[in-house]
N, CA and C atoms as a LAMMPS dump frame, in Angstrom:
ITEM: TIMESTEP
0
ITEM: NUMBER OF ATOMS
240
ITEM: BOX BOUNDS ff ff ff
-5.0000000000000000e+02 5.0000000000000000e+02
-5.0000000000000000e+02 5.0000000000000000e+02
-5.0000000000000000e+02 5.0000000000000000e+02
ITEM: ATOMS id mol type element x y z
1 1 1 N 19.858 13.147 11.942
2 1 2 C 19.335 13.008 10.64
3 1 3 C 20.487 12.822 9.664
4 2 1 N 20.445 11.877 8.669
5 2 2 C 21.378 11.599 7.825
6 2 3 C 21.228 12.334 6.434
7 3 1 N 22.48 12.573 5.716
8 3 2 C 22.443 13.143 4.535
9 3 3 C 22.863 12.073 3.48
10 4 1 N 22.293 12.187 2.391
11 4 2 C 22.509 11.254 1.179
12 4 3 C 22.557 11.901 -0.205
13 5 1 N 23.652 11.966 -0.829
14 5 2 C 23.713 12.595 -2.254
15 5 3 C 22.935 11.658 -3.2
16 6 1 N 22.014 12.173 -3.665
17 6 2 C 20.969 11.329 -4.645
18 6 3 C 21.346 11.782 -6.177
19 7 1 N 21.594 10.864 -6.996
20 7 2 C 21.653 11.174 -8.376
21 7 3 C 20.335 10.775 -9.086
22 8 1 N 19.754 11.893 -9.777
23 8 2 C 18.3 11.681 -10.11
24 8 3 C 18.412 12.135 -11.722
25 9 1 N 17.946 11.307 -12.69
26 9 2 C 17.73 11.907 -14.021
27 9 3 C 17.12 13.117 -14.193
28 10 1 N 17.509 13.97 -15.097
29 10 2 C 17.012 15.279 -15.245
30 10 3 C 15.422 15.312 -15.41
31 11 1 N 15.138 14.456 -16.259
32 11 2 C 13.564 14.373 -16.559
33 11 3 C 12.786 14.024 -15.253
34 12 1 N 13.295 13.146 -14.578
35 12 2 C 12.575 12.766 -13.237
36 12 3 C 12.638 13.837 -12.358
37 13 1 N 13.712 14.453 -12.213
38 13 2 C 13.964 15.554 -11.201
39 13 3 C 13.044 16.717 -11.575
40 14 1 N 12.957 17.078 -13.002
41 14 2 C 11.96 18.168 -13.249
42 14 3 C 10.717 17.837 -13.017
43 15 1 N 10.356 16.699 -13.042
44 15 2 C 8.752 16.201 -12.804
45 15 3 C 8.728 16.337 -11.299
46 16 1 N 9.526 15.833 -10.555
47 16 2 C 9.622 15.977 -9.156
48 16 3 C 9.396 17.318 -8.56
49 17 1 N 10.136 18.132 -9.175
50 17 2 C 10.242 19.562 -8.722
51 17 3 C 8.65 20.311 -9.151
52 18 1 N 8.22 19.905 -10.294
53 18 2 C 7.047 20.406 -10.661
54 18 3 C 5.902 19.862 -9.657
55 19 1 N 5.867 18.681 -9.305
56 19 2 C 4.881 18.074 -8.253
57 19 3 C 5.149 18.686 -7.015
58 20 1 N 6.325 18.901 -6.571
59 20 2 C 6.677 19.61 -5.145
60 20 3 C 6.043 20.902 -5.157
61 21 1 N 6.218 21.543 -6.224
62 21 2 C 5.71 23.018 -6.241
63 21 3 C 4.155 22.936 -6.146
64 22 1 N 3.518 22.033 -6.854
65 22 2 C 2.138 21.998 -6.94
66 22 3 C 1.617 21.674 -5.544
67 23 1 N 2.339 20.817 -4.816
68 23 2 C 2.012 20.321 -3.384
69 23 3 C 2.509 21.383 -2.388
70 24 1 N 3.188 22.425 -2.811
71 24 2 C 3.728 23.44 -1.845
72 24 3 C 4.53 22.903 -0.872
73 25 1 N 5.417 21.972 -1.27
74 25 2 C 6.489 21.146 -0.381
75 25 3 C 7.783 21.559 -0.92
76 26 1 N 8.842 21.346 -0.031
77 26 2 C 10.159 21.49 -0.546
78 26 3 C 10.461 20.121 -1.145
79 27 1 N 11.643 20.28 -2.027
80 27 2 C 12.071 19.04 -2.799
81 27 3 C 12.543 18.058 -1.76
82 28 1 N 13.183 18.435 -0.626
83 28 2 C 13.506 17.584 0.448
84 28 3 C 12.268 16.708 0.932
85 29 1 N 11.256 17.512 1.426
86 29 2 C 10.093 16.791 1.778
87 29 3 C 9.501 15.909 0.873
88 30 1 N 9.474 16.428 -0.397
89 30 2 C 8.765 15.478 -1.357
90 30 3 C 9.71 14.18 -1.554
91 31 1 N 11.036 14.123 -1.596
92 31 2 C 11.807 13 -1.585
93 31 3 C 11.618 12.018 -0.347
94 32 1 N 11.655 12.796 0.917
95 32 2 C 11.36 12.068 2.039
96 32 3 C 10.203 11.318 2.071
97 33 1 N 8.966 12.04 1.615
98 33 2 C 7.936 11.356 1.616
99 33 3 C 7.681 10.277 0.771
100 34 1 N 8.259 10.487 -0.414
101 34 2 C 8.15 9.4 -1.443
102 34 3 C 8.913 8.102 -0.956
103 35 1 N 10.145 8.325 -0.344
104 35 2 C 10.77 7.247 0.232
105 35 3 C 9.963 6.524 1.258
106 36 1 N 9.341 7.42 2.222
107 36 2 C 8.578 6.857 3.268
108 36 3 C 7.46 5.947 2.68
109 37 1 N 6.726 6.473 1.594
110 37 2 C 5.715 5.713 1.01
111 37 3 C 6.187 4.39 0.469
112 38 1 N 7.294 4.41 -0.195
113 38 2 C 7.743 3.129 -0.812
114 38 3 C 8.193 2.238 0.344
115 39 1 N 8.771 2.642 1.363
116 39 2 C 9.031 1.777 2.478
117 39 3 C 7.867 1.061 3.185
118 40 1 N 6.763 2.043 3.362
119 40 2 C 5.581 1.375 3.836
120 40 3 C 4.965 0.554 2.951
121 41 1 N 4.963 0.615 1.673
122 41 2 C 4.384 -0.365 0.687
123 41 3 C 5.144 -1.635 0.796
124 42 1 N 6.466 -1.562 0.946
125 42 2 C 7.2 -2.784 1.047
126 42 3 C 6.853 -3.611 2.4
127 43 1 N 6.825 -2.735 3.345
128 43 2 C 6.653 -3.447 4.754
129 43 3 C 5.224 -3.953 4.733
130 44 1 N 4.265 -3.267 4.177
131 44 2 C 2.84 -3.829 4.055
132 44 3 C 2.826 -5.161 3.36
133 45 1 N 3.7 -5.158 2.164
134 45 2 C 3.679 -6.399 1.527
135 45 3 C 4.381 -7.524 2.248
136 46 1 N 5.316 -7.241 2.972
137 46 2 C 6.021 -8.245 3.796
138 46 3 C 5.007 -8.775 4.811
139 47 1 N 4.418 -7.831 5.407
140 47 2 C 3.397 -8.226 6.577
141 47 3 C 2.275 -9.203 5.999
142 48 1 N 1.932 -8.853 4.756
143 48 2 C 0.555 -9.699 4.251
144 48 3 C 1.194 -10.977 3.752
145 49 1 N 2.463 -11.042 3.401
146 49 2 C 3.033 -12.284 2.989
147 49 3 C 3.116 -13.256 4.193
148 50 1 N 3.738 -12.678 5.253
149 50 2 C 3.902 -13.403 6.494
150 50 3 C 2.562 -13.808 6.958
151 51 1 N 1.457 -12.959 6.842
152 51 2 C 0.055 -13.375 7.439
153 51 3 C -0.494 -14.58 6.425
154 52 1 N -0.122 -14.531 5.111
155 52 2 C -0.57 -15.499 4.183
156 52 3 C 0.163 -16.814 4.537
157 53 1 N 1.364 -16.833 5.024
158 53 2 C 2.193 -18.072 5.347
159 53 3 C 1.662 -18.807 6.55
160 54 1 N 1.004 -17.893 7.509
161 54 2 C 0.362 -18.498 8.515
162 54 3 C -1.073 -19.031 8.527
163 55 1 N -1.571 -18.632 7.278
164 55 2 C -2.928 -18.95 7.075
165 55 3 C -3.19 -20.532 6.721
166 56 1 N -4.206 -20.998 6.857
167 56 2 C -4.581 -22.347 6.799
168 56 3 C -5.822 -22.406 5.925
169 57 1 N -5.754 -23.118 4.745
170 57 2 C -7.016 -23.146 3.874
171 57 3 C -8.102 -23.952 4.466
172 58 1 N -7.581 -25.056 5.178
173 58 2 C -8.633 -25.947 5.828
174 58 3 C -9.396 -25.258 6.953
175 59 1 N -8.663 -24.521 7.714
176 59 2 C -9.377 -23.601 8.741
177 59 3 C -10.425 -22.65 8.061
178 60 1 N -9.877 -22.068 7.158
179 60 2 C -10.633 -21.135 6.311
180 60 3 C -12.123 -21.719 5.89
181 61 1 N -11.844 -23.011 5.261
182 61 2 C -12.883 -23.736 4.795
183 61 3 C -13.995 -23.944 5.997
184 62 1 N -13.306 -24.496 6.904
185 62 2 C -14.225 -24.746 8.175
186 62 3 C -14.938 -23.58 8.659
187 63 1 N -14.234 -22.361 8.56
188 63 2 C -15.071 -21.14 8.94
189 63 3 C -16.173 -20.828 8.047
190 64 1 N -15.947 -20.93 6.728
191 64 2 C -16.889 -20.796 5.768
192 64 3 C -18.182 -21.733 5.906
193 65 1 N -17.875 -22.862 6.329
194 65 2 C -18.924 -23.854 6.493
195 65 3 C -19.596 -23.572 7.834
196 66 1 N -19.157 -22.909 8.786
197 66 2 C -19.911 -22.622 10.031
198 66 3 C -20.665 -21.321 9.923
199 67 1 N -20.305 -20.552 8.833
200 67 2 C -21.249 -19.276 8.603
201 67 3 C -22.556 -19.573 8.155
202 68 1 N -23.588 -18.872 8.775
203 68 2 C -24.936 -18.969 8.41
204 68 3 C -25.313 -19.153 6.992
205 69 1 N -26.111 -19.993 6.451
206 69 2 C -26.597 -20.026 5.152
207 69 3 C -27.777 -19.296 4.822
208 70 1 N -27.595 -17.746 4.543
209 70 2 C -28.799 -17.045 4.426
210 70 3 C -28.34 -16.055 3.323
211 71 1 N -29.361 -15.388 2.867
212 71 2 C -29.104 -14.555 1.75
213 71 3 C -28.478 -13.192 2.297
214 72 1 N -27.524 -12.515 1.586
215 72 2 C -27.021 -11.352 2.158
216 72 3 C -28.058 -10.301 2.429
217 73 1 N -27.621 -9.386 3.259
218 73 2 C -28.297 -8.238 3.681
219 73 3 C -28.493 -7.352 2.31
220 74 1 N -29.607 -6.571 2.548
221 74 2 C -29.825 -5.683 1.329
222 74 3 C -28.684 -4.777 1.161
223 75 1 N -28.158 -4.716 -0.107
224 75 2 C -27.052 -3.788 -0.534
225 75 3 C -25.75 -4.629 -0.357
226 76 1 N -25.744 -5.711 0.233
227 76 2 C -24.512 -6.523 0.104
228 76 3 C -24.479 -7.542 -0.986
229 77 1 N -25.784 -7.814 -1.645
230 77 2 C -25.678 -8.729 -2.605
231 77 3 C -24.787 -8.363 -3.927
232 78 1 N -24.552 -9.38 -4.783
233 78 2 C -23.821 -9.091 -6.062
234 78 3 C -24.66 -8.69 -7.118
235 79 1 N -24.063 -7.696 -7.938
236 79 2 C -24.954 -7.134 -8.965
237 79 3 C -25.183 -8.333 -9.989
238 80 1 N -26.295 -8.372 -10.816
239 80 2 C -26.456 -9.335 -11.852
240 80 3 C -25.857 -9.147 -13.069
């Protein structure tokens, strides 16, 4: 495990401490979880950008055209 000295503005640190106390976790666990959540969000964004780049609108249109033309199932219709 690595160590990293982190400089945090006092106001943000105070708020983080309050949230960590409310969640009954250590400051270390709070910061590690926050970093993990941010990394996961960035990786998810990169994944969907890569998927978008592989997408083909013509193929999507063809898929839609092949879908049956019938009304939506009960509960799946749009509100008026």
